[in-house]
C-alpha positions as CSV (number, residue, x, y, z in Angstrom):
1,M,68.3,93.9,98.5
2,N,66.9,91.7,95.9
3,Q,69.7,90.4,93.2
4,T,68.6,93.3,90.9
5,S,69.9,95.4,93.2
6,V,73.1,93.6,94.0
7,F,73.5,93.3,90.2
8,R,73.1,97.3,89.9
9,Q,75.6,97.9,92.3
10,L,77.8,95.3,91.0
11,F,77.4,97.6,87.3
12,S,78.2,100.8,89.4
13,L,81.8,99.5,90.6
14,S,82.9,97.6,87.8
15,R,81.9,101.0,85.4
16,D,83.8,102.8,87.8
17,S,86.4,100.5,87.8
18,I,87.0,100.1,84.2
19,V,87.1,103.8,83.9
20,Y,89.6,103.6,86.9
21,G,91.4,101.3,84.6
22,L,91.8,103.5,81.9
23,S,93.3,106.0,83.9
24,L,95.9,103.5,85.0
25,A,96.6,101.5,81.9
26,I,97.5,105.0,80.1
27,S,100.2,105.2,83.1
28,Q,101.3,102.1,82.4
29,F,101.9,102.4,78.6
30,V,104.0,105.2,79.1
31,G,106.7,103.2,80.3
32,F,106.3,100.4,77.6
33,L,106.0,103.7,75.4
34,L,109.4,105.4,76.5
35,I,111.0,102.0,76.3
36,P,112.4,102.0,72.7
37,L,113.4,106.0,73.9
38,Y,115.4,105.0,76.8
39,T,117.0,101.8,75.1
40,S,117.9,104.1,72.2
41,Y,119.2,107.4,73.8
42,L,120.7,106.0,77.1
43,K,123.7,103.3,78.2
44,P,122.4,100.5,80.3
45,A,124.4,102.2,83.6
46,D,122.4,105.1,82.9
47,Y,119.1,103.5,82.4
48,G,120.1,101.3,85.6
49,T,120.7,105.2,87.8
50,L,116.8,106.0,86.5
51,E,115.7,102.8,87.8
52,V,117.0,103.4,91.3
53,L,116.2,106.7,91.8
54,N,112.6,105.9,90.7
55,T,112.9,103.1,93.1
56,T,114.0,105.6,96.3
57,S,111.4,108.0,95.0
58,S,108.2,105.5,95.3
59,L,109.7,104.6,98.9
60,L,109.8,108.0,99.8
61,G,106.9,108.8,98.4
62,V,104.8,106.2,100.6
63,V,106.7,107.7,103.7
64,V,105.5,111.5,102.8
65,A,101.9,110.3,101.9
66,M,101.9,109.4,105.3
67,G,98.3,107.2,104.1
68,L,96.2,110.2,103.9
69,A,94.9,109.2,100.7
70,S,93.1,106.0,102.2
71,A,92.5,108.1,104.7
72,L,90.5,110.9,103.4
73,T,88.5,108.5,101.5
74,R,86.9,106.8,104.9
75,S,86.4,110.0,106.8
76,Y,85.1,111.5,103.5
77,F,82.1,108.9,103.3
78,R,81.7,109.3,107.4
79,S,81.2,112.9,107.4
80,E,77.4,113.8,107.3
81,D,77.0,117.0,105.4
82,D,78.9,118.4,102.7
83,E,80.7,120.8,105.0
84,G,82.1,118.3,106.9
85,R,83.4,116.7,104.4
86,R,84.8,120.1,102.8
87,V,86.9,120.5,106.1
88,V,88.1,116.8,105.8
89,V,89.6,117.7,102.3
90,S,91.0,120.9,103.5
91,T,92.5,119.7,106.3
92,V,94.2,116.7,104.4
93,V,95.5,119.3,101.8
94,V,97.1,122.0,104.7
95,F,98.9,119.2,106.5
96,L,99.9,117.2,103.9
97,T,101.0,120.6,101.9
98,A,103.1,121.5,105.2
99,T,104.4,118.3,106.0
100,S,105.7,117.5,102.2
101,L,107.3,121.0,102.1
102,L,109.3,120.2,105.1
103,F,110.2,116.7,104.4
104,M,110.7,117.7,100.7
105,L,113.9,120.4,102.3
106,V,115.3,118.2,104.8
107,F,115.8,115.9,101.7
108,Q,117.2,118.6,99.7
109,I,119.8,119.1,102.0
110,L,120.5,115.4,102.5
111,A,120.7,114.6,98.9
112,G,124.4,114.3,98.6
113,H,124.7,112.0,101.6
114,I,121.5,110.1,100.2
115,S,123.8,110.2,96.2
116,S,126.8,108.7,98.1
117,L,124.4,106.0,99.9
118,L,123.1,104.7,96.8
119,F,126.0,105.2,94.3
120,G,129.0,105.6,96.2
121,S,129.5,109.4,94.8
122,S,127.9,112.3,94.9
123,E,127.4,112.6,91.2
124,S,123.8,111.9,91.5
125,T,123.1,114.3,93.9
126,T,121.2,116.8,91.1
127,Y,119.5,114.1,89.9
128,L,117.9,113.4,93.9
129,R,117.1,117.1,93.9
130,I,114.8,117.2,90.7
131,I,113.2,114.1,92.1
132,F,112.8,115.5,95.7
133,L,110.9,118.5,93.7
134,S,109.1,116.1,91.9
135,M,107.8,114.2,95.0
136,F,106.3,117.2,96.8
137,F,104.0,118.1,93.8
138,N,102.8,114.5,93.0
139,T,101.9,114.0,96.8
140,G,99.3,117.3,96.8
141,S,98.3,116.0,93.0
142,S,97.5,112.6,95.1
143,V,95.0,114.7,97.5
144,A,93.4,115.8,94.6
145,L,93.3,112.2,93.2
146,A,92.1,110.7,96.1
147,V,88.8,113.2,96.0
148,F,87.9,112.5,92.8
149,R,87.7,108.6,94.0
150,A,85.8,109.5,97.1
151,K,83.0,111.6,95.1
152,G,83.3,108.9,92.8
153,Q,84.2,111.2,89.5
154,P,86.5,108.5,87.6
155,I,85.9,110.4,84.6
156,K,87.9,113.3,85.8
157,Y,90.3,111.0,87.3
158,A,90.8,109.5,84.0
159,A,90.8,112.9,82.2
160,A,94.0,113.9,84.9
161,A,95.6,110.9,83.8
162,I,95.0,111.7,80.0
163,C,96.8,115.2,80.0
164,Q,99.7,113.5,82.2
165,F,99.9,110.8,79.8
166,I,100.7,113.4,77.0
167,L,102.3,116.2,78.4
168,S,104.8,113.5,79.9
169,V,105.2,112.1,76.5
170,V,105.3,115.2,74.9
171,L,108.3,116.1,77.1
172,N,110.2,113.1,77.7
173,V,110.5,113.1,73.4
174,V,111.8,117.0,73.7
175,F,114.4,116.7,76.1
176,V,115.8,113.3,75.9
177,V,115.5,113.1,71.7
178,G,115.8,116.8,70.9
179,L,118.2,118.2,73.9
180,R,119.9,115.2,74.7
181,Q,120.0,115.4,78.1
182,G,119.6,111.7,78.8
183,V,118.4,110.9,82.8
184,E,118.5,114.5,83.8
185,G,116.3,115.3,80.9
186,I,113.9,112.6,81.9
187,L,114.1,114.0,85.1
188,Y,113.0,117.3,84.3
189,A,110.5,115.8,81.6
190,S,108.6,114.3,84.8
191,L,109.2,117.4,87.1
192,I,107.5,119.9,84.6
193,T,104.8,117.4,84.4
194,A,104.1,117.5,87.9
195,V,104.1,120.6,88.1
196,S,101.7,121.4,85.8
197,V,99.2,118.7,86.8
198,Y,99.7,119.9,90.6
199,V,99.0,123.6,89.0
200,V,95.7,122.8,87.7
201,L,94.3,120.2,90.3
202,M,95.1,121.8,93.5
203,T,93.9,125.0,92.5
204,N,90.5,123.8,91.5
205,L,90.2,121.7,94.7
206,V,91.3,124.8,96.9
207,R,88.7,126.5,95.2
208,Q,86.0,123.9,95.9
209,V,86.9,123.3,99.9
210,G,88.8,126.4,101.0
211,I,91.2,126.5,103.6
212,Q,90.1,124.8,106.6
213,W,91.4,122.6,109.2
214,S,90.0,120.5,112.2
215,G,92.8,119.1,114.5
216,H,90.1,116.6,115.6
217,Q,90.0,115.4,111.8
218,L,93.5,115.4,111.7
219,K,93.9,112.9,114.4
220,A,91.5,110.9,113.2
221,L,92.9,110.7,109.9
222,L,96.3,110.2,110.9
223,A,94.9,107.3,112.9
224,F,93.6,105.8,109.9
225,G,96.7,106.5,107.4
226,L,99.8,106.4,109.8
227,P,99.5,102.4,110.3
228,L,99.6,102.0,106.5
229,V,102.5,103.6,105.9
230,P,104.4,100.3,107.5
231,S,102.4,98.2,105.3
232,N,102.7,100.3,102.0
233,V,106.8,100.6,103.0
234,G,106.2,96.5,103.2
235,G,104.5,96.5,99.9
236,W,107.6,98.6,98.5
237,I,109.7,95.8,99.8
238,L,108.0,93.2,98.2
239,T,107.7,94.6,95.1
240,M,111.2,96.4,94.2
241,A,114.0,94.5,97.5
242,D,114.0,91.3,95.0
243,R,116.2,93.4,92.6
244,Y,118.9,94.2,94.5
245,F,118.9,90.4,95.7
246,L,119.3,89.7,92.2
247,L,121.9,92.0,91.7
248,L,123.9,90.8,94.9
249,L,123.3,87.2,94.6
250,A,123.0,86.9,90.5
251,T,123.8,89.1,87.6
252,E,123.2,92.0,86.0
253,A,121.6,90.2,83.2
254,E,119.1,88.5,85.7
255,V,118.2,91.8,86.8
256,G,117.5,92.8,83.1
257,L,115.2,90.0,82.0
258,Y,113.7,89.9,85.7
259,S,112.5,93.3,85.3
260,L,111.7,93.0,81.8
261,G,109.4,90.0,82.5
262,Y,107.8,91.6,86.2
263,K,106.9,94.5,83.6
264,L,104.5,92.8,81.5
265,G,103.2,90.6,84.5
266,L,102.8,94.3,86.0
267,V,100.4,94.9,83.1
268,I,97.6,92.9,85.5
269,Q,98.1,95.7,88.0
270,A,97.0,98.6,85.4
271,L,94.2,96.6,83.8
272,V,92.4,95.2,86.5
273,V,94.1,95.1,90.2
274,G,95.1,98.8,90.3
275,P,91.4,100.2,89.1
276,F,89.3,97.7,91.0
277,M,91.4,99.0,94.0
278,L,90.5,102.4,93.0
279,A,86.8,101.9,92.7
280,W,86.6,99.1,96.1
281,L,87.2,101.5,98.9
282,P,84.4,104.2,98.5
283,F,82.3,101.4,97.4
284,L,83.0,99.0,100.3
285,F,82.2,102.2,102.5
286,S,79.0,103.5,100.5
287,I,77.1,99.7,100.5
288,A,78.7,99.2,104.5
289,K,75.0,99.8,106.3
290,E,73.1,98.2,104.2
291,K,71.2,94.8,105.3
292,R,73.0,92.5,102.5
293,A,76.0,93.9,102.4
294,G,78.2,91.5,103.0
295,E,76.0,89.1,100.0
296,T,76.9,92.2,97.2
297,Y,81.3,92.0,99.1
298,S,81.2,88.1,98.4
299,R,79.9,88.4,94.9
300,V,82.6,91.0,94.5
301,F,85.4,88.9,95.4
302,T,83.8,85.8,93.0
303,Y,83.7,88.1,90.0
304,Y,87.1,90.0,90.8
305,V,88.7,86.3,90.9
306,M,87.1,85.4,87.6
307,V,88.1,88.2,85.9
308,A,91.4,88.8,87.2
309,L,92.4,85.5,87.1
310,F,91.5,85.3,83.2
311,A,93.3,89.0,82.8
312,A,97.0,86.8,84.6
313,L,96.2,83.3,82.2
314,A,96.1,85.8,78.8
315,I,99.1,87.8,80.0
316,S,100.7,84.6,81.1
317,V,99.8,82.3,78.0
318,L,100.3,85.5,75.4
319,A,103.7,86.7,76.7
320,K,106.4,85.0,74.7
321,E,104.6,85.9,71.7
322,V,105.0,89.7,73.2
323,L,108.4,89.4,73.9
324,E,109.0,88.2,70.7
325,V,107.7,91.5,69.3
326,M,108.8,93.9,71.6
327,A,112.3,93.0,72.8
328,T,115.5,91.3,71.2
329,D,116.8,87.9,71.5
330,A,118.4,88.4,74.1
331,F,115.1,89.2,76.6
332,R,112.9,86.5,75.1
333,D,113.4,84.1,78.3
334,A,112.1,87.1,80.5
335,Y,108.7,85.5,79.5
336,K,109.2,82.4,82.3
337,V,108.5,84.9,85.3
338,V,105.5,86.6,84.2
339,P,102.8,83.7,85.3
340,L,104.7,84.0,88.7
341,V,104.4,87.8,88.8
342,A,101.0,88.1,87.4
343,A,99.6,85.5,90.2
344,S,101.1,87.5,93.0
345,Y,99.1,90.8,92.1
346,V,95.8,88.7,91.6
347,M,96.7,87.6,95.2
348,W,97.3,91.7,96.2
349,G,93.3,92.3,94.7
350,C,91.8,89.3,96.7
351,Y,94.0,90.5,100.1
352,D,92.1,94.3,99.9
353,I,89.1,92.6,99.6
354,L,88.9,90.1,102.0
355,A,90.5,93.0,104.6
356,V,86.2,94.5,104.5
357,G,86.4,93.8,108.3
358,I,89.6,95.4,109.0
359,Y,88.6,98.5,106.7
360,L,85.4,98.7,108.0
361,E,86.3,99.0,111.7
362,G,89.2,100.8,110.9
363,K,91.9,98.5,112.6
364,T,94.8,99.1,109.7
365,K,97.0,98.2,112.6
366,Y,97.0,94.2,111.4
367,M,97.8,95.4,107.6
368,A,100.8,96.6,108.8
369,V,101.7,93.9,110.8
370,L,100.4,91.4,107.5
371,I,102.3,93.4,105.5
372,G,105.3,93.2,107.6
373,V,105.2,90.0,108.1
374,A,105.1,89.0,104.2
375,A,108.0,91.4,103.6
376,V,109.9,89.4,105.9
377,L,109.4,86.1,104.4
378,N,109.8,87.8,100.3
379,L,113.4,88.9,101.9
380,E,114.3,85.6,103.6
381,L,113.0,83.7,100.7
382,N,114.9,85.9,98.2
383,L,118.0,85.0,100.1
384,L,117.4,81.5,100.2
385,L,116.1,81.0,96.6
386,I,117.7,83.4,94.1
387,P,121.2,81.6,94.7
388,D,120.0,78.2,92.8
389,Y,117.4,79.7,90.7
390,G,118.1,83.0,89.7
391,M,115.2,85.0,88.7
392,M,112.5,82.1,89.0
393,G,113.2,82.2,92.4
394,A,112.7,85.9,93.1
395,A,109.7,85.5,91.5
396,G,108.9,82.0,93.4
397,A,109.4,84.1,96.6
398,T,107.1,87.2,95.1
399,L,104.4,84.8,94.8
400,A,104.8,83.1,98.0
401,S,105.0,86.3,99.9
402,Y,101.9,87.7,98.2
403,A,99.8,84.8,98.7
404,L,100.2,85.2,102.6
405,L,98.4,88.6,102.6
406,P,94.8,87.6,101.2
407,A,94.7,84.5,103.8
408,G,95.9,87.0,106.9
409,A,93.6,89.5,105.9
410,H,90.4,86.5,105.7
411,L,91.4,85.6,109.4
412,I,91.6,88.7,111.1
413,S,88.6,90.2,109.1
414,R,86.4,87.7,110.1
415,R,86.9,89.0,113.9
416,Y,84.8,92.3,112.8
417,R,82.8,91.1,110.0
418,V,81.8,87.8,108.3
419,V,81.0,87.3,105.0
420,H,80.4,83.9,103.5
421,Y,82.7,84.0,100.3
422,E,81.7,81.8,97.7
423,W,85.0,79.5,98.1
424,G,83.5,76.5,95.7
425,R,82.9,78.9,92.7
426,A,86.8,80.4,93.1
427,I,88.1,76.7,93.1
428,K,86.2,76.1,89.9
429,I,87.7,79.3,88.5
430,L,91.2,78.3,89.7
431,F,90.5,74.8,88.0
432,A,89.5,76.3,84.6
433,V,92.4,78.6,84.8
434,T,95.1,76.0,85.3
435,L,93.4,73.7,82.6
436,I,94.0,76.3,79.9
437,F,97.8,77.2,81.4
438,V,98.9,73.5,81.2
439,A,97.3,73.2,77.6
440,S,99.3,76.3,76.5
441,I,102.4,74.8,77.8
442,F,101.7,71.6,75.4
443,V,100.8,74.3,72.4
444,D,104.5,75.8,73.3
445,R,106.1,72.7,73.4
446,S,104.9,71.4,69.7
447,Y,106.2,74.5,68.2
448,S,109.4,73.0,67.8
449,A,108.3,69.8,65.7
450,M,106.2,72.6,63.8
451,H,109.0,74.7,63.1
452,S,110.7,71.4,61.7
453,H,108.2,70.9,59.0
454,M,106.9,74.8,58.3
455,S,108.5,78.4,57.9
456,T,109.0,80.1,61.6
457,T,106.6,82.7,61.0
458,Y,103.2,80.4,59.9
459,A,104.7,78.0,63.1
460,H,104.6,81.0,65.2
461,M,101.1,81.9,63.7
462,I,99.9,78.5,64.2
463,V,100.9,78.8,68.3
464,G,99.6,81.9,68.9
465,V,95.9,81.3,67.1
466,S,95.8,78.0,68.9
467,K,96.9,80.1,72.5
468,I,94.1,82.8,71.5
469,L,91.2,79.5,70.7
470,L,92.0,78.4,74.1
471,L,92.0,81.4,76.0
472,L,88.5,82.3,74.2
473,C,87.4,78.3,75.7
474,Y,87.4,79.8,79.4
475,P,83.8,80.8,79.5
476,I,82.5,77.7,77.8
477,L,84.9,75.8,80.3
478,L,82.8,77.9,83.2
479,Y,79.9,77.0,81.9
480,A,80.1,73.4,81.5
481,I,81.8,73.0,85.0
482,R,78.9,74.9,86.1
483,F,80.3,78.2,87.2
484,F,77.2,80.1,86.1
485,R,73.9,80.6,88.4
486,P,70.8,81.0,86.6
487,E,70.4,84.5,87.7
488,E,74.0,85.0,86.1
489,I,72.7,83.2,83.0
490,H,69.8,85.3,82.6
491,M,71.7,88.6,83.4
492,I,74.2,87.6,80.8
493,R,71.4,87.4,78.2
494,T,69.6,90.4,79.4
495,L,72.8,92.6,79.2
496,A,73.3,91.4,75.5
497,R,70.0,91.9,74.5
498,A,69.9,95.4,75.9
499,A,73.4,96.5,74.6
500,P,72.5,97.0,70.8
501,G,69.7,99.8,72.2
502,Y,72.0,101.0,74.9
503,V,75.2,101.6,72.8
504,A,72.5,103.3,69.9
505,R,70.8,105.9,73.0
506,R,74.7,106.8,73.7
507,L,75.8,107.2,70.4
508,G,73.1,109.9,69.6
509,R,69.2,110.2,69.7
510,K,68.4,109.7,73.5
511,P,72.0,110.7,75.2
512,N,69.8,111.4,78.4
513,S,67.6,108.2,78.4
514,P,68.9,105.8,81.5
515,D,71.5,103.5,81.4
516,G,70.3,100.7,79.9
517,P,72.2,97.6,81.7
518,A,72.1,99.1,84.7
519,D,68.3,99.3,84.4
520,T,68.0,95.5,83.5
521,G,67.8,92.6,86.0
522,G,66.4,89.7,86.9
């Protein structure tokens, strides 16, 4: 496998990541699009109730899913023929349908007790029963989406996400604006969306794979998937627990600021980290037996760090300006936590890449241990930092906890698969990002001086343009510090020359011609 083959593999990974990115970006956009709607038609207490309900649903969903979506991907690639793959998928469908139905019925019975535990009364019992129904249908849909990933069908994955997005927005407007049903209306909109997506996806999936069962396959699936449950629960703690600590140790206003800043920092998860992770596991398993797979894994890590850190940098540098457009003055300070949150999610992606050996050998129990340790560290740091530093302490605790994950994954993974990562190049990327971020801080501080000599609008415009120019310096700075290799520079030039013809072919005259960029190489 020569350099051209490596680049072709990386092009395939990046192409799938972009398509998955579209679907996740759309899902993320739903949250942003509906913020003005929710805040206009819900009281703050109602919005808080909705957040607690969604948080509870995400936790229970992790438990009900049993890590079988990830296990399905692994077993799918290990099956030697199409019939074996159909058995794997059908086994997951049958097992998860039965178990998630059982979980849902138990949760329905306990809904009143859970409401009392969360809210101090049984008033939210109906709300909980609705989200438990939605959870059942979402669990089933997740299997069909996992199959799209395993088959390398990101277009179908994205199409499902787009349809879900449109239906969700329309139903939210109907129930919240038209019928004015508040929290209950939002939950019903989610339930109807979940049912609709489930019916379409599962009908099509069952038609393809039939109803089959393999106890042997189920045992292998659970052996891989169940150890992921504690790690996924730990991931939930890493993501959500700090809200409860802020509420307990700081103020409700601090929770609101942190949540908004966190949501903005989370954009990197939708645009870069999440899409990459969706494409990464199928790619990881698909090339595992190739002679130079290690070199490809190493190059993936380098390029991921280059793209993800730049995305985190852009979100962090422009966070203040974004919030000035999206939020009122009361929420402007939320920008302060964005860099720490965005960096945390970059670490999350690094963790997944550096766990190559763990994934290939099926040693997912170590991932559970790592997430558990990081979750405990997160809880302790929240207790220690929030009383004195408020939301910045919560953000710092998040970054420290997430930074532990890739370090631990790399140390453990080396026992099973040695990959020689390009640490020197990663340091160069970090240097470039840090330099630009520090420069952006000085640009921000110059705003006060400019504001005293010109209008607010012009001062904001100059600051915004200056920050964008700083971001555009990123590839130039990488080139200046000799980050790029000769073959990469050659590939960039080749792609640039091929791009116009490639776009022309795609737009009309030769739709069936080979993919231009994929066929070029050093």
